[in-house]
PDBQT receptor file of N, H, CA, C and O in Angstrom, charges set to zero:
ATOM      1  N   UNK A   1      41.239  98.063 -82.341  1.00  0.00    +0.000 N 
ATOM      2  CA  UNK A   1      42.226  98.238 -82.680  1.00  0.00    +0.000 C 
ATOM      3  C   UNK A   1      43.143  99.562 -82.520  1.00  0.00    +0.000 C 
ATOM      4  O   UNK A   1      44.363  99.579 -82.353  1.00  0.00    +0.000 OA
ATOM      5  N   UNK A   2      42.376 100.527 -82.600  1.00  0.00    +0.000 N 
ATOM      6  H   UNK A   2      41.386 100.514 -82.736  1.00  0.00    +0.000 HD
ATOM      7  CA  UNK A   2      42.499 101.799 -82.435  1.00  0.00    +0.000 C 
ATOM      8  C   UNK A   2      43.548 102.229 -82.005  1.00  0.00    +0.000 C 
ATOM      9  O   UNK A   2      43.295 102.290 -80.802  1.00  0.00    +0.000 OA
ATOM     10  N   UNK A   3      44.795 102.657 -82.156  1.00  0.00    +0.000 N 
ATOM     11  H   UNK A   3      45.000 102.607 -83.134  1.00  0.00    +0.000 HD
ATOM     12  CA  UNK A   3      45.795 103.236 -81.739  1.00  0.00    +0.000 C 
ATOM     13  C   UNK A   3      46.894 102.447 -80.741  1.00  0.00    +0.000 C 
ATOM     14  O   UNK A   3      47.625 102.777 -79.807  1.00  0.00    +0.000 OA
ATOM     15  N   UNK A   4      46.494 100.846 -81.701  1.00  0.00    +0.000 N 
ATOM     16  H   UNK A   4      45.900 100.579 -82.460  1.00  0.00    +0.000 HD
ATOM     17  CA  UNK A   4      47.898  99.821 -81.129  1.00  0.00    +0.000 C 
ATOM     18  C   UNK A   4      48.211  99.659 -83.137  1.00  0.00    +0.000 C 
ATOM     19  O   UNK A   4      47.590  99.489 -84.186  1.00  0.00    +0.000 OA
ATOM     20  N   UNK A   5      49.672  99.874 -82.581  1.00  0.00    +0.000 N 
ATOM     21  H   UNK A   5      50.176 100.013 -81.728  1.00  0.00    +0.000 HD
ATOM     22  CA  UNK A   5      50.396  99.340 -83.725  1.00  0.00    +0.000 C 
ATOM     23  C   UNK A   5      50.121  97.847 -84.488  1.00  0.00    +0.000 C 
ATOM     24  O   UNK A   5      49.943  97.477 -85.649  1.00  0.00    +0.000 OA
ATOM     25  N   UNK A   6      50.163  97.467 -83.691  1.00  0.00    +0.000 N 
ATOM     26  H   UNK A   6      50.307  97.767 -82.748  1.00  0.00    +0.000 HD
ATOM     27  CA  UNK A   6      49.835  95.637 -83.930  1.00  0.00    +0.000 C 
ATOM     28  C   UNK A   6      49.048  94.901 -83.449  1.00  0.00    +0.000 C 
ATOM     29  O   UNK A   6      48.690  95.244 -82.323  1.00  0.00    +0.000 OA
ATOM     30  N   UNK A   7      48.498  93.773 -83.931  1.00  0.00    +0.000 N 
ATOM     31  H   UNK A   7      48.789  93.495 -84.846  1.00  0.00    +0.000 HD
ATOM     32  CA  UNK A   7      47.298  93.287 -82.888  1.00  0.00    +0.000 C 
ATOM     33  C   UNK A   7      48.541  92.533 -81.825  1.00  0.00    +0.000 C 
ATOM     34  O   UNK A   7      48.072  92.104 -80.770  1.00  0.00    +0.000 OA
ATOM     35  N   UNK A   8      49.917  92.361 -82.001  1.00  0.00    +0.000 N 
ATOM     36  H   UNK A   8      50.298  92.709 -82.857  1.00  0.00    +0.000 HD
ATOM     37  CA  UNK A   8      50.480  91.777 -81.164  1.00  0.00    +0.000 C 
ATOM     38  C   UNK A   8      50.132  92.724 -79.851  1.00  0.00    +0.000 C 
ATOM     39  O   UNK A   8      49.408  92.288 -78.955  1.00  0.00    +0.000 OA
ATOM     40  N   UNK A   9      50.627  93.875 -79.812  1.00  0.00    +0.000 N 
ATOM     41  H   UNK A   9      51.215  94.229 -80.540  1.00  0.00    +0.000 HD
ATOM     42  CA  UNK A   9      50.399  95.138 -78.814  1.00  0.00    +0.000 C 
ATOM     43  C   UNK A   9      49.009  95.102 -78.131  1.00  0.00    +0.000 C 
ATOM     44  O   UNK A   9      48.844  95.045 -76.912  1.00  0.00    +0.000 OA
ATOM     45  N   UNK A  10      47.933  95.146 -79.154  1.00  0.00    +0.000 N 
ATOM     46  H   UNK A  10      48.067  95.192 -80.144  1.00  0.00    +0.000 HD
ATOM     47  CA  UNK A  10      46.972  94.998 -78.701  1.00  0.00    +0.000 C 
ATOM     48  C   UNK A  10      46.567  93.626 -77.795  1.00  0.00    +0.000 C 
ATOM     49  O   UNK A  10      46.167  93.812 -76.645  1.00  0.00    +0.000 OA
ATOM     50  N   UNK A  11      46.647  92.597 -78.188  1.00  0.00    +0.000 N 
ATOM     51  H   UNK A  11      46.971  92.446 -79.122  1.00  0.00    +0.000 HD
ATOM     52  CA  UNK A  11      46.380  91.600 -77.318  1.00  0.00    +0.000 C 
ATOM     53  C   UNK A  11      47.323  91.703 -75.943  1.00  0.00    +0.000 C 
ATOM     54  O   UNK A  11      46.821  91.407 -74.859  1.00  0.00    +0.000 OA
ATOM     55  N   UNK A  12      48.670  92.124 -76.035  1.00  0.00    +0.000 N 
ATOM     56  H   UNK A  12      49.078  92.365 -76.916  1.00  0.00    +0.000 HD
ATOM     57  CA  UNK A  12      49.710  92.150 -74.617  1.00  0.00    +0.000 C 
ATOM     58  C   UNK A  12      48.630  92.679 -73.910  1.00  0.00    +0.000 C 
ATOM     59  O   UNK A  12      47.986  91.965 -73.141  1.00  0.00    +0.000 OA
ATOM     60  N   UNK A  13      48.227  94.458 -74.178  1.00  0.00    +0.000 N 
ATOM     61  H   UNK A  13      48.749  95.038 -74.802  1.00  0.00    +0.000 HD
ATOM     62  CA  UNK A  13      47.574  95.080 -73.155  1.00  0.00    +0.000 C 
ATOM     63  C   UNK A  13      46.499  94.314 -72.695  1.00  0.00    +0.000 C 
ATOM     64  O   UNK A  13      46.313  94.179 -71.486  1.00  0.00    +0.000 OA
ATOM     65  N   UNK A  14      45.587  93.666 -73.741  1.00  0.00    +0.000 N 
ATOM     66  H   UNK A  14      45.738  93.776 -74.723  1.00  0.00    +0.000 HD
ATOM     67  CA  UNK A  14      44.368  93.327 -73.322  1.00  0.00    +0.000 C 
ATOM     68  C   UNK A  14      44.584  92.163 -72.310  1.00  0.00    +0.000 C 
ATOM     69  O   UNK A  14      43.815  92.009 -71.361  1.00  0.00    +0.000 OA
ATOM     70  N   UNK A  15      45.273  91.635 -72.456  1.00  0.00    +0.000 N 
ATOM     71  H   UNK A  15      45.898  91.760 -73.227  1.00  0.00    +0.000 HD
ATOM     72  CA  UNK A  15      46.008  90.471 -71.215  1.00  0.00    +0.000 C 
ATOM     73  C   UNK A  15      46.198  90.843 -69.793  1.00  0.00    +0.000 C 
ATOM     74  O   UNK A  15      45.990  90.251 -68.734  1.00  0.00    +0.000 OA
ATOM     75  N   UNK A  16      46.773  92.307 -70.184  1.00  0.00    +0.000 N 
ATOM     76  H   UNK A  16      46.942  92.789 -71.045  1.00  0.00    +0.000 HD
ATOM     77  CA  UNK A  16      47.363  92.593 -68.917  1.00  0.00    +0.000 C 
ATOM     78  C   UNK A  16      45.720  93.778 -68.263  1.00  0.00    +0.000 C 
ATOM     79  O   UNK A  16      45.310  94.214 -67.187  1.00  0.00    +0.000 OA
ATOM     80  N   UNK A  17      45.490  93.805 -69.077  1.00  0.00    +0.000 N 
ATOM     81  H   UNK A  17      45.823  93.451 -69.951  1.00  0.00    +0.000 HD
ATOM     82  CA  UNK A  17      44.152  94.811 -68.372  1.00  0.00    +0.000 C 
ATOM     83  C   UNK A  17      43.284  93.513 -67.688  1.00  0.00    +0.000 C 
ATOM     84  O   UNK A  17      43.139  93.541 -66.466  1.00  0.00    +0.000 OA
ATOM     85  N   UNK A  18      42.669  92.307 -68.503  1.00  0.00    +0.000 N 
ATOM     86  H   UNK A  18      42.787  92.284 -69.496  1.00  0.00    +0.000 HD
ATOM     87  CA  UNK A  18      42.215  91.676 -67.835  1.00  0.00    +0.000 C 
ATOM     88  C   UNK A  18      42.479  91.156 -66.309  1.00  0.00    +0.000 C 
ATOM     89  O   UNK A  18      41.706  91.021 -65.361  1.00  0.00    +0.000 OA
ATOM     90  N   UNK A  19      43.860  90.921 -66.446  1.00  0.00    +0.000 N 
ATOM     91  H   UNK A  19      44.488  91.030 -67.216  1.00  0.00    +0.000 HD
ATOM     92  CA  UNK A  19      44.961  90.322 -64.868  1.00  0.00    +0.000 C 
ATOM     93  C   UNK A  19      44.270  91.743 -63.994  1.00  0.00    +0.000 C 
ATOM     94  O   UNK A  19      43.517  91.456 -63.064  1.00  0.00    +0.000 OA
ATOM     95  N   UNK A  20      44.438  92.781 -64.191  1.00  0.00    +0.000 N 
ATOM     96  H   UNK A  20      45.050  93.014 -64.947  1.00  0.00    +0.000 HD
ATOM     97  CA  UNK A  20      44.175  94.175 -63.529  1.00  0.00    +0.000 C 
ATOM     98  C   UNK A  20      42.534  94.490 -63.116  1.00  0.00    +0.000 C 
ATOM     99  O   UNK A  20      42.205  95.092 -62.094  1.00  0.00    +0.000 OA
ATOM    100  N   UNK A  21      41.533  93.918 -64.195  1.00  0.00    +0.000 N 
ATOM    101  H   UNK A  21      41.800  93.429 -65.025  1.00  0.00    +0.000 HD
ATOM    102  CA  UNK A  21      40.583  94.217 -63.902  1.00  0.00    +0.000 C 
ATOM    103  C   UNK A  21      40.010  93.108 -62.703  1.00  0.00    +0.000 C 
ATOM    104  O   UNK A  21      39.320  93.231 -61.691  1.00  0.00    +0.000 OA
ATOM    105  N   UNK A  22      40.555  92.193 -63.258  1.00  0.00    +0.000 N 
ATOM    106  H   UNK A  22      41.115  92.094 -64.080  1.00  0.00    +0.000 HD
ATOM    107  CA  UNK A  22      39.815  91.236 -62.153  1.00  0.00    +0.000 C 
ATOM    108  C   UNK A  22      40.489  90.933 -60.541  1.00  0.00    +0.000 C 
ATOM    109  O   UNK A  22      40.142  90.235 -59.589  1.00  0.00    +0.000 OA
ATOM    110  N   UNK A  23      41.475  91.736 -60.783  1.00  0.00    +0.000 N 
ATOM    111  H   UNK A  23      41.757  92.304 -61.556  1.00  0.00    +0.000 HD
ATOM    112  CA  UNK A  23      41.705  91.991 -59.192  1.00  0.00    +0.000 C 
ATOM    113  C   UNK A  23      40.744  92.990 -58.748  1.00  0.00    +0.000 C 
ATOM    114  O   UNK A  23      40.236  92.841 -57.637  1.00  0.00    +0.000 OA
ATOM    115  N   UNK A  24      40.499  93.762 -59.307  1.00  0.00    +0.000 N 
ATOM    116  H   UNK A  24      40.912  93.884 -60.209  1.00  0.00    +0.000 HD
ATOM    117  CA  UNK A  24      39.353  95.146 -58.148  1.00  0.00    +0.000 C 
ATOM    118  C   UNK A  24      38.095  94.801 -59.074  1.00  0.00    +0.000 C 
ATOM    119  O   UNK A  24      37.684  95.899 -59.446  1.00  0.00    +0.000 OA
ATOM    120  N   UNK A  25      37.381  93.916 -59.560  1.00  0.00    +0.000 N 
ATOM    121  H   UNK A  25      37.716  93.023 -59.257  1.00  0.00    +0.000 HD
ATOM    122  CA  UNK A  25      36.401  93.587 -59.867  1.00  0.00    +0.000 C 
ATOM    123  C   UNK A  25      35.466  92.461 -58.649  1.00  0.00    +0.000 C 
ATOM    124  O   UNK A  25      35.740  91.335 -58.233  1.00  0.00    +0.000 OA
ATOM    125  N   UNK A  26      34.300  93.391 -58.368  1.00  0.00    +0.000 N 
ATOM    126  H   UNK A  26      34.078  94.306 -58.705  1.00  0.00    +0.000 HD
ATOM    127  CA  UNK A  26      34.202  92.797 -57.319  1.00  0.00    +0.000 C 
ATOM    128  C   UNK A  26      32.764  92.772 -57.193  1.00  0.00    +0.000 C 
ATOM    129  O   UNK A  26      32.357  93.934 -57.199  1.00  0.00    +0.000 OA
ATOM    130  N   UNK A  27      32.004  92.099 -57.104  1.00  0.00    +0.000 N 
ATOM    131  H   UNK A  27      32.335  91.155 -57.099  1.00  0.00    +0.000 HD
ATOM    132  CA  UNK A  27      30.815  92.104 -57.446  1.00  0.00    +0.000 C 
ATOM    133  C   UNK A  27      29.854  92.971 -56.536  1.00  0.00    +0.000 C 
ATOM    134  O   UNK A  27      29.338  92.198 -55.729  1.00  0.00    +0.000 OA
ATOM    135  N   UNK A  28      29.431  94.184 -56.352  1.00  0.00    +0.000 N 
ATOM    136  H   UNK A  28      29.849  94.812 -57.008  1.00  0.00    +0.000 HD
ATOM    137  CA  UNK A  28      29.184  95.392 -55.462  1.00  0.00    +0.000 C 
ATOM    138  C   UNK A  28      27.952  94.763 -55.048  1.00  0.00    +0.000 C 
ATOM    139  O   UNK A  28      28.030  94.457 -53.858  1.00  0.00    +0.000 OA
ATOM    140  N   UNK A  29      26.549  94.367 -55.707  1.00  0.00    +0.000 N 
ATOM    141  H   UNK A  29      26.486  94.616 -56.674  1.00  0.00    +0.000 HD
ATOM    142  CA  UNK A  29      25.557  94.209 -55.297  1.00  0.00    +0.000 C 
ATOM    143  C   UNK A  29      25.154  92.947 -54.463  1.00  0.00    +0.000 C 
ATOM    144  O   UNK A  29      24.128  92.676 -53.839  1.00  0.00    +0.000 OA
ATOM    145  N   UNK A  30      26.549  92.144 -54.716  1.00  0.00    +0.000 N 
ATOM    146  H   UNK A  30      27.382  92.365 -55.223  1.00  0.00    +0.000 HD
ATOM    147  CA  UNK A  30      25.850  91.081 -53.831  1.00  0.00    +0.000 C 
ATOM    148  C   UNK A  30      27.230  91.229 -52.438  1.00  0.00    +0.000 C 
ATOM    149  O   UNK A  30      27.572  90.240 -51.791  1.00  0.00    +0.000 OA
ATOM    150  N   UNK A  31      27.575  92.018 -52.310  1.00  0.00    +0.000 N 
ATOM    151  H   UNK A  31      27.297  92.822 -52.836  1.00  0.00    +0.000 HD
ATOM    152  CA  UNK A  31      28.851  92.294 -51.481  1.00  0.00    +0.000 C 
ATOM    153  C   UNK A  31      28.136  93.094 -50.101  1.00  0.00    +0.000 C 
ATOM    154  O   UNK A  31      27.425  94.051 -50.406  1.00  0.00    +0.000 OA
ATOM    155  N   UNK A  32      28.241  92.835 -48.852  1.00  0.00    +0.000 N 
ATOM    156  H   UNK A  32      28.819  92.057 -48.605  1.00  0.00    +0.000 HD
ATOM    157  CA  UNK A  32      28.043  93.714 -48.166  1.00  0.00    +0.000 C 
ATOM    158  C   UNK A  32      29.297  94.852 -47.792  1.00  0.00    +0.000 C 
ATOM    159  O   UNK A  32      30.455  94.510 -47.549  1.00  0.00    +0.000 OA
ATOM    160  N   UNK A  33      28.780  96.338 -47.801  1.00  0.00    +0.000 N 
ATOM    161  H   UNK A  33      27.840  96.615 -47.998  1.00  0.00    +0.000 HD
ATOM    162  CA  UNK A  33      29.424  97.212 -47.601  1.00  0.00    +0.000 C 
ATOM    163  C   UNK A  33      31.100  97.404 -46.829  1.00  0.00    +0.000 C 
ATOM    164  O   UNK A  33      32.094  97.973 -47.280  1.00  0.00    +0.000 OA
ATOM    165  N   UNK A  34      30.931  96.806 -45.749  1.00  0.00    +0.000 N 
ATOM    166  H   UNK A  34      30.124  96.344 -45.382  1.00  0.00    +0.000 HD
ATOM    167  CA  UNK A  34      32.094  96.140 -44.641  1.00  0.00    +0.000 C 
ATOM    168  C   UNK A  34      33.032  95.249 -45.478  1.00  0.00    +0.000 C 
ATOM    169  O   UNK A  34      34.228  95.400 -45.724  1.00  0.00    +0.000 OA
ATOM    170  N   UNK A  35      31.935  94.011 -45.952  1.00  0.00    +0.000 N 
ATOM    171  H   UNK A  35      30.963  93.888 -45.751  1.00  0.00    +0.000 HD
ATOM    172  CA  UNK A  35      33.316  93.388 -46.397  1.00  0.00    +0.000 C 
ATOM    173  C   UNK A  35      33.649  93.728 -47.858  1.00  0.00    +0.000 C 
ATOM    174  O   UNK A  35      34.725  93.272 -48.244  1.00  0.00    +0.000 OA
ATOM    175  N   UNK A  36      33.051  94.326 -48.603  1.00  0.00    +0.000 N 
ATOM    176  H   UNK A  36      32.176  94.697 -48.290  1.00  0.00    +0.000 HD
ATOM    177  CA  UNK A  36      33.758  95.076 -49.948  1.00  0.00    +0.000 C 
ATOM    178  C   UNK A  36      35.027  96.116 -49.771  1.00  0.00    +0.000 C 
ATOM    179  O   UNK A  36      35.898  96.210 -50.636  1.00  0.00    +0.000 OA
ATOM    180  N   UNK A  37      35.033  97.011 -48.348  1.00  0.00    +0.000 N 
ATOM    181  H   UNK A  37      34.325  96.934 -47.645  1.00  0.00    +0.000 HD
ATOM    182  CA  UNK A  37      36.023  98.128 -47.991  1.00  0.00    +0.000 C 
ATOM    183  C   UNK A  37      37.170  97.331 -48.133  1.00  0.00    +0.000 C 
ATOM    184  O   UNK A  37      38.142  97.477 -48.873  1.00  0.00    +0.000 OA
ATOM    185  N   UNK A  38      36.800  96.141 -46.995  1.00  0.00    +0.000 N 
ATOM    186  H   UNK A  38      36.010  96.023 -46.393  1.00  0.00    +0.000 HD
ATOM    187  CA  UNK A  38      38.104  95.090 -46.419  1.00  0.00    +0.000 C 
ATOM    188  C   UNK A  38      38.460  94.257 -48.318  1.00  0.00    +0.000 C 
ATOM    189  O   UNK A  38      39.638  94.244 -48.675  1.00  0.00    +0.000 OA
ATOM    190  N   UNK A  39      37.777  93.883 -48.937  1.00  0.00    +0.000 N 
ATOM    191  H   UNK A  39      36.820  93.894 -48.647  1.00  0.00    +0.000 HD
ATOM    192  CA  UNK A  39      38.414  93.079 -49.924  1.00  0.00    +0.000 C 
ATOM    193  C   UNK A  39      38.787  94.289 -51.097  1.00  0.00    +0.000 C 
ATOM    194  O   UNK A  39      39.068  93.946 -52.246  1.00  0.00    +0.000 OA
ATOM    195  N   UNK A  40      38.751  96.196 -50.560  1.00  0.00    +0.000 N 
ATOM    196  H   UNK A  40      38.523  96.475 -49.627  1.00  0.00    +0.000 HD
ATOM    197  CA  UNK A  40      39.588  96.799 -51.411  1.00  0.00    +0.000 C 
ATOM    198  C   UNK A  40      40.558  97.037 -51.170  1.00  0.00    +0.000 C 
ATOM    199  O   UNK A  40      41.495  97.146 -51.962  1.00  0.00    +0.000 OA
ATOM    200  N   UNK A  41      40.582  97.203 -49.813  1.00  0.00    +0.000 N 
ATOM    201  H   UNK A  41      39.821  97.115 -49.170  1.00  0.00    +0.000 HD
ATOM    202  CA  UNK A  41      41.891  97.648 -48.833  1.00  0.00    +0.000 C 
ATOM    203  C   UNK A  41      43.000  96.268 -49.479  1.00  0.00    +0.000 C 
ATOM    204  O   UNK A  41      43.964  96.576 -50.179  1.00  0.00    +0.000 OA
ATOM    205  N   UNK A  42      42.779  95.149 -49.222  1.00  0.00    +0.000 N 
ATOM    206  H   UNK A  42      41.995  94.899 -48.652  1.00  0.00    +0.000 HD
ATOM    207  CA  UNK A  42      43.423  93.807 -49.652  1.00  0.00    +0.000 C 
ATOM    208  C   UNK A  42      44.374  94.313 -50.814  1.00  0.00    +0.000 C 
ATOM    209  O   UNK A  42      45.556  94.657 -50.852  1.00  0.00    +0.000 OA
ATOM    210  N   UNK A  43      43.154  94.192 -51.926  1.00  0.00    +0.000 N 
ATOM    211  H   UNK A  43      42.194  93.913 -51.895  1.00  0.00    +0.000 HD
ATOM    212  CA  UNK A  43      43.152  93.984 -53.070  1.00  0.00    +0.000 C 
ATOM    213  C   UNK A  43      44.451  95.187 -53.314  1.00  0.00    +0.000 C 
ATOM    214  O   UNK A  43      45.458  94.611 -53.725  1.00  0.00    +0.000 OA
ATOM    215  N   UNK A  44      44.623  96.461 -53.181  1.00  0.00    +0.000 N 
ATOM    216  H   UNK A  44      43.805  96.930 -52.847  1.00  0.00    +0.000 HD
ATOM    217  CA  UNK A  44      45.264  97.836 -53.098  1.00  0.00    +0.000 C 
ATOM    218  C   UNK A  44      46.475  97.504 -52.422  1.00  0.00    +0.000 C 
ATOM    219  O   UNK A  44      47.284  98.381 -52.725  1.00  0.00    +0.000 OA
ATOM    220  N   UNK A  45      47.146  96.448 -51.448  1.00  0.00    +0.000 N 
ATOM    221  H   UNK A  45      46.490  95.735 -51.202  1.00  0.00    +0.000 HD
ATOM    222  CA  UNK A  45      47.638  96.036 -50.563  1.00  0.00    +0.000 C 
ATOM    223  C   UNK A  45      48.694  95.302 -51.620  1.00  0.00    +0.000 C 
ATOM    224  O   UNK A  45      49.923  95.377 -51.643  1.00  0.00    +0.000 OA
ATOM    225  N   UNK A  46      47.622  94.435 -52.644  1.00  0.00    +0.000 N 
ATOM    226  H   UNK A  46      46.624  94.374 -52.626  1.00  0.00    +0.000 HD
ATOM    227  CA  UNK A  46      48.605  93.731 -53.020  1.00  0.00    +0.000 C 
ATOM    228  C   UNK A  46      48.995  94.153 -54.425  1.00  0.00    +0.000 C 
ATOM    229  O   UNK A  46      49.978  93.677 -54.993  1.00  0.00    +0.000 OA
ATOM    230  N   UNK A  47      48.122  95.142 -55.016  1.00  0.00    +0.000 N 
ATOM    231  H   UNK A  47      47.324  95.529 -54.554  1.00  0.00    +0.000 HD
ATOM    232  CA  UNK A  47      48.497  96.274 -56.306  1.00  0.00    +0.000 C 
ATOM    233  C   UNK A  47      49.723  96.667 -55.747  1.00  0.00    +0.000 C 
ATOM    234  O   UNK A  47      50.708  96.338 -56.409  1.00  0.00    +0.000 OA
ATOM    235  N   UNK A  48      49.898  97.194 -54.857  1.00  0.00    +0.000 N 
ATOM    236  H   UNK A  48      49.099  97.461 -54.320  1.00  0.00    +0.000 HD
ATOM    237  CA  UNK A  48      51.121  98.443 -54.306  1.00  0.00    +0.000 C 
ATOM    238  C   UNK A  48      52.233  97.448 -54.423  1.00  0.00    +0.000 C 
ATOM    239  O   UNK A  48      53.198  97.908 -55.033  1.00  0.00    +0.000 OA
ATOM    240  N   UNK A  49      52.434  95.654 -53.823  1.00  0.00    +0.000 N 
ATOM    241  H   UNK A  49      51.650  95.281 -53.327  1.00  0.00    +0.000 HD
ATOM    242  CA  UNK A  49      53.301  94.979 -53.816  1.00  0.00    +0.000 C 
ATOM    243  C   UNK A  49      53.552  94.826 -55.838  1.00  0.00    +0.000 C 
ATOM    244  O   UNK A  49      54.419  95.378 -56.515  1.00  0.00    +0.000 OA
ATOM    245  N   UNK A  50      52.911  94.288 -56.104  1.00  0.00    +0.000 N 
ATOM    246  H   UNK A  50      52.206  93.839 -55.554  1.00  0.00    +0.000 HD
ATOM    247  CA  UNK A  50      53.049  94.001 -57.875  1.00  0.00    +0.000 C 
ATOM    248  C   UNK A  50      53.585  95.004 -58.340  1.00  0.00    +0.000 C 
ATOM    249  O   UNK A  50      54.537  94.814 -59.097  1.00  0.00    +0.000 OA
ATOM    250  N   UNK A  51      53.131  96.489 -58.027  1.00  0.00    +0.000 N 
ATOM    251  H   UNK A  51      52.358  96.643 -57.412  1.00  0.00    +0.000 HD
ATOM    252  CA  UNK A  51      54.245  97.572 -58.779  1.00  0.00    +0.000 C 
ATOM    253  C   UNK A  51      55.169  97.465 -58.226  1.00  0.00    +0.000 C 
ATOM    254  O   UNK A  51      56.044  97.126 -59.023  1.00  0.00    +0.000 OA
ATOM    255  N   UNK A  52      55.630  97.579 -57.032  1.00  0.00    +0.000 N 
ATOM    256  H   UNK A  52      54.919  97.855 -56.385  1.00  0.00    +0.000 HD
ATOM    257  CA  UNK A  52      56.765  97.789 -56.477  1.00  0.00    +0.000 C 
ATOM    258  C   UNK A  52      58.093  96.732 -56.340  1.00  0.00    +0.000 C 
ATOM    259  O   UNK A  52      59.155  96.986 -55.771  1.00  0.00    +0.000 OA
ATOM    260  N   UNK A  53      57.647  95.238 -57.161  1.00  0.00    +0.000 N 
ATOM    261  H   UNK A  53      56.784  95.032 -57.624  1.00  0.00    +0.000 HD
ATOM    262  CA  UNK A  53      58.216  94.354 -57.417  1.00  0.00    +0.000 C 
ATOM    263  C   UNK A  53      58.641  94.708 -58.799  1.00  0.00    +0.000 C 
ATOM    264  O   UNK A  53      59.819  94.551 -59.122  1.00  0.00    +0.000 OA
ATOM    265  N   UNK A  54      57.625  95.247 -59.766  1.00  0.00    +0.000 N 
ATOM    266  H   UNK A  54      56.668  95.374 -59.504  1.00  0.00    +0.000 HD
ATOM    267  CA  UNK A  54      57.747  95.795 -61.318  1.00  0.00    +0.000 C 
ATOM    268  C   UNK A  54      58.828  96.708 -61.233  1.00  0.00    +0.000 C 
ATOM    269  O   UNK A  54      59.202  97.317 -62.235  1.00  0.00    +0.000 OA
TER     270      UNK A  54
């Protein structure tokens, strides 16, 4: 809870962080490099669309 003014603001941050982390979290040790690069490019495109819409 450090630096959060209330438990509610901490929870809102953690919910948003979990959503964003799930977008970018790829199991690198299980994924070939070329596939990883493709996933990362697709994820960045999605992220840019989300940021532009917000």
